[in-house]
N, C-alpha and C positions, 0 to 999 in steps of 0.2 A: 507506448504507455506501459509503465512498470508499476507494480504494487509491491511495496517492501514492508518488512516486519518480521518478527520471530515466528517460529512454528506455532500454529494455533491462533494466529491473530486475524484469521478470516480472509487471507489474501485471495485464495482460490474462489471463495464465494463472491468476492467483489468482482473478480474477473468475469465470472458467469453473469453477474448482474449487468456488466457492461455489454457482454455478448448478447444477452437477452434483449437489450434495447437496440442493438445494432442489427439483430437478426431479421432479415427480410428475404422474400423469395428470390429477389434479383441479386442478392449478395452471397458470394461464395465464401464460406467460413470453414477453415480447416484448423483442427486443434491436435496437439501432441501432448499427451498427459501420462503421468506415472503415479497412480493409476487414473483412469477416467472416473472422476468423483460425482459428476452430475451428467444426466442425459439431456441434451438440448436438441429438440427436433429441428430439422432443417440444416444441420451442420454435419460435417464429416469429422468424427472423433477417432483418433488413432491412439491406442494404448501402447505405451513404450515400456521396455524392460531391458536395461543394459545387459543383464545376464543372458538374455536371449538374442542380443545383438541389435536390438532396435533402440537406438539412443535418440535423444532429442535432436542432435545434430543430423543424424541419418534421416529422420522424419522431415526435418526442415529442408534438407537437400531435395527430397522427393516433392515436397510441397511447392518449391519454387518452379518446378517443371509444369505445374498445373495452373499457374497464374491465378491464385486465389485473390480475393479482395482483402480478407482479414485472416491473419494467422495468430493463433494463441498457442504458446508453448508453456507448459506447466511451470518451468523454472529455468533460469539461466544459471547453470551450475559450473560451466567450464568455458575455456577460451573458444573452443570450436563452436559451441552453441551461440555464444555471444557474437562471434564473427558472422554466422548465418543470420542471426536476428538483425544485426546492423545492415548487412547486405540486403535483406528483404525490405527493411524500412527505406533504404536508399533507392530501391527500385520501385517505389510507389505503393508498397503494401502497408496496411496498418498492422503493426505487431503489438501484441499484448503478452506480458509475461510477469513473473515474480522474481524477486531478488532478495537475498538475506542481508539487509543492512538495518542499522538502528534508526536512521532518519532518511528523509527524501533526498536531500543533497548528497548524502553519502553514496547513493547509487552511482553518481558520476565517477567518484574515486574508485569504486569497486570495478566498474567497467574498464576504466583506464588501466587498473592493475591487471585485468584479464588480457590486456594487450590491444584493446580497441584504440585506434589512433584518434587523437583529439579532434582533428578536422572531420573525421567520419562521424564521431559522436555529436559534434555541433550540427552537422548537416541533417541529422535525423529529427531535429526539433523535439527532443525527448521531453516527456512529461512523466513525473514520478509522484505517486501518492503513497505516503507512509501511513500505516494504520495500526491501531491497537483496539482491543475490545475491553470495555469496562462492564461490570455487572450492573444491571438495572435494579434500582431499589424497588422492593415490592410495594405497589401502590396501596395495598390494603393495611400495611402495618408500619410504613415508614414513619419516623417521628422526627420532630425538630431537634437539631443538634447544633454543634458549633465547629468551626474550623480550628484545628490544633494551633496552639500559640506560635509554634515554629512551623511555618508552612510556606513553601516556595511560591513566589509571585502573589503573595497575599495582598500586596498593594494594588493588584489589578481587580480585586473583589470589592464590591460596593459594601459600605458599612451598613446599609439598610437591607441587604440581601438576607433571605431566610434559607438556611441550609438544613439538610435532612441526613439522617443516618439510619443504618439498618437496625431493625428491632427483632422480628421473627414472629411468625404466626403459622397456623396449620396450612394456609394457602401456599406459603413458600417453604413448607417443611422446616420451619424454624431457622432458615438461613438469613432471612431479611432481604433476599434478592430474588428476582424473577426475570430471567432472560438477560440478554446482553445488548450493548449499544456500541457503535463504532465511534472512534475519535480519529481525526485525520489531519495531515498536513500535505499540501500539494506544491510541488516544485515545478515551475514552468520556465522554459528557456527564454531569456531576453538577449538583446544585442550585447549588453554589458557583460552578461554571464558568458556568452560565447567567447568574447575577447579574453575573459579571465581564464576560461578553460584552455584556450589556445596558448595562453601565457604561462600555464602550469600553476595556477593559483591553488592554494591548499583548500581542503574540504571545509575547514573552519571559516576561511575568508569567503568561500562560496556561499556558505550558510548565512553569514552576516549580510551578504549582498542580496540574497533571496528574501530575507526578512525585511531588509530596507525597501525591497520592491513590493512588499505586501504579503509575503507568505506568512500565514499563521503557523504557530507551532502545535505539536501534539498536546502539549500541556495547556495551551490556550483553548484548544478544542475540548479538552477534558474539563477545564474550568467552566466552560459554557454549559456542559452537562450538569456540573455541580450546581451552578446558579439556578438552573431550571428545575432543580429538585429531582433529577433523574438518576443521580448516582451520589455516592458519598465521598467525603474528603479522603478516606482511607483508600478507596478505589483509585482516585486521581493519583495519589502518591504511588500506589502499587504499579500502575501501568505506565507511568511517565518517569520512573526513577532514572532511566537512562536517556530520557529525551531532553 
């Protein structure tokens, strides 16, 4: 299970939310992080520091000798870490990590570029969630607004929907926003996608196949937040400009 997105998009927080749900006394969870950002009782967390010689790959090598049920590695940064993550998944471990790609299907191309063999990647039954964070409109001062005349995917919006925009009040310190919300897209492997990966299909073709199979886009997720009055059109454009 991979979570992708730029720095600051909440990837690590999402990983910990998953681990919190999976954490039970009978489950052995090991994590390798640089640095350890949250403390999770009942798990073994290993701080990594490449300057001190403790890399993600070195931690993963040690983990596999302890037969854990779940392994979380902070980020797949290089070919060696990718190789250990794939091997761990192939030997029956649930592996969670993050990767820097713009969208969910792009994680497949990134791993292949790192040297992961297509047949190994297919065998892991990989799932990828891409995410971004949009600012939540302040509920105390949000006001009715309108979608800009030139707006991507505006045809997907109902003509009867009411949209809101930021205003500003003492409660939100004049920003018009209070807190943040996640928007997501989730890529899951199907038989057709496995065959496409083995055949060397491009990332763009893989994305089209995923959308045809029912994968929603980051922008569609953001538009849902817009229609619900939780965020503004400006925020939708800001966080999905590359989606």
